[in-house]
Phi, psi and omega in degrees: 000126180259146178290152178287151177286150178290140183288343177096350178082176181288152177284152179289148178283337182272110180279164182300327181288346175279341181303319180297317178301316181294313180297319180297317180295322179293325176293323178290321184223086186298335182263020181296142179275159178301318181294326177291323176296320178298315179295320179297314180298320179295320181292328182274325189241342184083003181264121179265124179234157178277166176298322179298318179295319179295319178300314180296324178295316178296322178296319178297325180274003181060040176250122179265149181240138174276153182271103179226104187260335185245150174292138182298125174084339184264331183076008181263147175287145180271340181233000000 
């Protein structure tokens, strides 16, 4: 008796044609936060993704993000 093959898990919500939108937005605003990228993608495509999904997409595209959680000087969260 052989074990069953793994199903591979769910497909990503971010399609390859969305990669260009994400890269373009990062070029326009290099210090954009992951949550802002998620909101941007939803406004442009209607696809809602989690911060984790956006992080994995950026990693796949070899784009590194700096950790900046608060607005400079205000101490307020941006997302």
